[in-house]
N, C-alpha and C positions, 0 to 999 in steps of 0.2 A: 453974185459973192453974198454984198450984204445981206441977201436976207436971210440965205444958208446959219450965213452966222447967226443971224436974228432969231431965225428960229433954235437952233440948238442953244443958243444963251435963255427963254424959254424956257425947252422941256431938262433942261438944268435947271430950273431955274425946278418946275413942278419936281428931277423926280429928288435934288434937294428936302423941297416941302413934303415930298412921302415918303423917307427917310426917316425924319423926327416922330412920323405919326404911327410906328410901325405897334403892331402886339406880338412880335416873335422874336429874340434874344436880337441884339445885334450882333455877338459873332458869345459859340458857348465850346470847349469844351472840355469833353465826358470825358474819362478811363471807366470800360466795364470789363465787364465776368462775362460770364466762367468765361470760356475762352477771352485773354486777355486782347484786349483794347486800345484804340484815340484815335475821336472821330472828334472832329471840329465843325463846329454849323458855321455860320451865315449867315445870314436877314438881309433875303437881296429884294426884300419887298414887304406891305402891311403886313402877310401874313404867307411870306416864299421864304424858305430859304433852301443852301445848300451847303451839299454838307461831306467834307471826306473821315474816309476810316480804315485806319490797317487795324487788321486783325492775326492772331498768331489761329492758325486751322489745328486741326489733333485729327489723324486718323490710324486708327489699332485695324489689322488684321492676325486674324490667327484659328490655327480650329486646332479640332482633336490630331492628334500624331503627329501634328506638320510646327511650323516657326512659327512666332511671334512677332512680326512686323510691326513696326510705329514708325508716323513721322510728325512731324508743325511745319505745315508752310505757312507761304506767305499768301494773304487774302484781304482786295482794297474793294473796297465800295465805296458809291458816289449815288449823291443822293436827288435831285430838283422835289423838293415837297411843299407843299401845301395844305396847311393846316386848315382846316372848315369851321370850325366853331369856334373861334377865339371871343367872336362876340358875342355870343349863345352865353360859352364861361365867363367871359365881362357882365353879362347881363345877370344874371345867377348869381353874380359875388364871388364864380369860379375862378383859382387861381391858373392865373397861364406863367404866372416867374417859371422861368427852365425849357422853354417851351411845352409846356402841357396840353399839352390840345390832339385829338383827332386831323390824321392827314392824309395824305392819297400822294405817293412818291412814284418815279419814273425810278427803275433802279441800274442801276450796272456794277457789276455784280467780277470780279477774277481772284483765279484763284490760281498760280505756279504747282507746275508736280510738280516739282525737285524738292526734295523737302530740307530746309534750313540745318535740320537734325535729325537722326534718325536715320532710318533704311527700309522709307517702305515710297518707292513710286511712285506716284499717280495718275493720269496726265486733268496735264490745262485744260479748266476750262474758264468761261468766258458764259455770263448770265445776265439778261436785258429784258428790263417785263416790268407792268405797275405789282404797285403793292399799296396795302393798307395796313395805318399803323394808331396805335396809341400810343403817347409819350408820357408820361407826369412825372414831373417835378416835385421833392418836399423839402420845408428851410434848411436845412443841414442838408445843404447837394446834392441827398437820394434820388434815385433817378430807374423808373426799368421802363423799358417796350418795350412790344411788344407789335409785331406785322408778321403779311402772308400776303398772298398774292400767286398770282402767272406764271412765267418769267422763259425766253424763248432759252434753250440750254445747249452748250456745243462744246464739245471734248475735243481730244485727239482724234477719236472714232465715232462719235455718233453728233444729231443733234436733234431739236423736238423740245417739245415745250414738259413743261415739271411746273411741281408746286418750289416755291420758294416760304418759307417760315423760319423767325430768326424772332429771338428771345436776349434779354440782353439786359441784367444791373450793374449797378455803379453809382458813383457821386462826376458831378459838374467842377470842374475846377472854373469858379464864375468870381466878380463883383455882383454887390449883390445889387439888382434891379430897384 
């Protein structure tokens, strides 16, 4: 029992030491567009973060001679990101504030099929897979993020692999580092 307590104590000290030497932000809040979104990202390692994002998704369906329907849907996305080029950016004296860097991530996304408002019902969709992305944050907090990858996608009627693409601009709401 004493050995287990000692091991846990040593691991916690090593973990605290690793936490103080992070290249990523301890935490940050982002407000995004073009679809309204809010993202909270937490640094969990030197170059690793986890994030949770809530998005208001939009769909429109119409045709010539038929009724046009629309809907606004809740979408939740979670990611575990590894920023792989932070050391190189630091060596080149480039910005890493606001988690400016390139990353690979594991993505889980869920979209509910019933609209928050509107009259267009769609299917509930779940997507899981790896993505590659870039994120850049500037002095006043403006950021942009682009990402893409392949994911296993499952909805109410079908399942298979599909392309995942995302683009976001917005502002980081945080204290300056």
